C-alpha positions in Angstrom: -0.1 -7.0 12.1 -3.5 -5.5 12.4 -4.0 -2.2 10.7 -6.7 0.1 12.4 -8.6 3.2 11.8 -6.3 5.0 14.2 -3.4 4.2 11.8 -5.5 5.5 9.0 -6.1 8.8 11.0 -2.5 9.3 11.9 -0.5 8.3 8.6 1.6 11.3 7.5 0.5 12.4 3.9 2.4 14.0 1.1 0.7 17.5 1.8 2.0 17.7 5.4 -1.3 16.7 7.1 -2.2 13.6 8.9 -4.6 10.9 7.8 -6.2 9.5 4.8 -9.8 10.5 4.2 -12.7 8.2 5.0 -14.5 8.8 1.7 -11.5 7.7 -0.5 -10.6 5.0 1.8 -14.1 3.5 1.6 -13.9 3.5 -2.2 -10.6 1.9 -2.0 -12.0 -0.9 0.2 -15.1 -1.3 -2.1 -12.8 -1.5 -5.2 -10.7 -4.2 -3.7 -13.6 -6.2 -2.1 -12.6 -5.4 1.4 -14.9 -5.0 4.4 -14.9 -1.3 5.3 -17.2 -1.6 8.5 -15.1 -4.7 9.7 -12.0 -2.5 9.2 -13.7 0.3 11.4 -14.6 -2.1 14.1 -11.8 -4.5 14.1 -9.0 -3.3 11.9 -7.6 -5.3 8.9 -4.6 -7.7 8.5 -1.7 -5.8 6.7 -1.4 -8.7 4.2 -4.8 -8.0 2.7 -3.8 -4.4 2.3 -0.4 -5.3 0.7 -2.0 -7.8 -1.5 -3.9 -4.9 -3.3 -0.5 -3.7 -4.6 -1.6 -0.2 -3.9 1.0 2.3 -3.0 -1.1 4.1 -0.4 -2.0 0.8 1.1 1.8 0.1 1.5 2.3 3.5 3.1 -0.5 2.8 5.6 1.0 -0.5 6.4 4.6 1.0 6.9 3.2 3.6 9.1 1.3 1.1 11.3 4.5 -1.0 11.6 6.3 2.0 12.7 4.0 3.1 15.4 2.6 -0.2 16.3 -0.4 -0.2 18.7 0.7 3.0 20.4 -0.3 5.7 18.0 
């Protein structure tokens, strides 16, 4: 499945708000050698996010799976 920026904007967070912030997400992408601009334009395969082993990446993927393309 392709995880999109729309999923990033709508994922429920621990503080009751929606979405992960772009600044921290850009840092995450850089730290893991992932293409931030490509993600913004086309999304990213869930397997690449899961391969990072990051708990927040797993939360984002689960959210994307739950809502699919119809956020």
